[in-house]
C-alpha positions in Angstrom: 70.1 195.3 151.7 71.2 193.7 148.5 71.3 195.9 145.4 73.2 195.8 142.1 74.8 197.4 139.4 74.1 197.2 135.2 78.0 196.6 135.1 77.5 193.7 136.5 78.6 194.2 140.4 76.7 193.4 143.5 76.4 195.2 146.8 75.3 194.1 150.6 74.7 197.0 151.8 75.0 197.1 156.1 74.7 200.9 157.8 77.1 202.7 155.4 79.9 200.1 154.2 78.4 197.9 151.2 80.6 194.9 150.4 81.1 194.3 146.8 81.9 191.8 144.2 80.5 190.4 141.3 78.1 188.3 140.2 77.6 185.2 139.3 76.3 186.1 135.7 79.6 188.3 135.4 81.5 185.3 137.2 80.4 182.5 134.2 81.1 185.0 131.4 84.6 185.8 132.3 85.4 181.9 133.1 88.2 180.8 135.2 90.1 183.5 137.2 93.9 183.6 136.8 94.9 186.8 138.5 93.1 189.7 140.7 94.0 192.6 141.5 92.4 194.6 144.3 92.1 198.2 145.7 94.2 199.9 148.2 92.9 199.9 151.8 91.8 204.0 152.4 91.7 204.5 148.9 89.1 206.8 147.5 86.9 205.6 144.5 83.8 207.5 142.7 81.4 206.0 141.2 82.5 204.5 137.9 86.5 204.3 138.6 88.0 201.6 137.4 88.6 199.3 141.7 89.6 196.7 141.0 91.0 194.4 138.1 90.1 190.7 136.9 92.3 188.4 134.6 90.6 184.9 133.3 91.4 182.4 130.6 89.5 184.3 128.2 90.0 188.4 129.0 91.2 191.1 131.3 88.4 193.0 132.7 87.9 196.0 134.7 85.7 195.8 138.7 83.5 199.5 139.0 83.3 201.0 142.0 79.8 201.0 142.5 79.4 204.4 143.9 81.5 206.8 145.6 83.5 205.9 148.7 86.5 204.7 150.4 88.1 201.6 151.0 87.6 200.1 154.3 88.8 196.2 153.5 90.0 194.4 150.4 89.5 189.8 150.5 92.7 189.3 150.1 91.9 185.3 149.8 91.0 186.0 145.9 94.2 187.1 145.0 95.9 184.1 146.6 93.1 181.6 145.0 91.4 183.6 142.3 88.4 180.5 141.7 86.8 181.6 145.2 85.3 184.3 142.5 84.1 181.9 140.4 83.3 179.3 143.1 81.0 181.7 145.5 80.7 184.9 143.7 78.7 186.3 145.7 80.4 184.7 149.0 83.4 184.3 149.5 84.5 185.6 146.4 83.9 189.0 147.6 86.0 191.9 146.2 86.2 195.2 149.0 84.2 196.9 151.7 83.2 200.4 150.6 82.3 203.3 153.2 80.1 205.2 151.3 80.4 208.4 151.4 76.6 209.3 150.5 73.8 206.9 151.5 70.8 208.1 149.3 73.2 207.1 146.5 72.1 203.5 147.4 68.8 204.0 146.0 70.0 204.8 142.2 71.0 200.7 141.9 68.8 197.9 141.1 66.9 195.8 142.8 67.5 191.7 142.3 64.6 191.7 139.7 65.7 194.5 137.7 69.3 193.1 137.7 67.5 189.4 136.9 65.9 191.5 133.8 68.8 193.1 132.8 70.4 190.0 132.1 67.3 187.6 130.8 
C-alpha cells in the first residue's frame, strides 16, 4: 500500500513497517542532493518530528517522520551517494523503515490521487 503526506514523503506500508522516502516532486524541487543525514536505528519519533536532513545545491530541508514509530533500518547507500534520491526517489533512494506504532494512523494519509491533487 502506497501513501503520501502533505510534506511530500511517501510510505510503502508492508505489515506494520513502512518504507519512507521523499516524492519525485520533492526531489525535483530540492535539486541535486549533496548530503543526507539519516536517523539512528532504534530511535523513536512522533508524527511531524524531524527524522532526516537533506541538503541540495539550493537549500537544506528536513524530512519529517510521517507517523509515530521506531526506526528499524536506514538506507546507508544514500548517505554515500545522495544522488540516488534524485535518480530513484521512490525506489533505491528510500530513507528509512519505520515500525508503525498505530496502524490505523495510515488511514489519515493521502492516497496517490490525493497527493497528485495536492501538487497539481
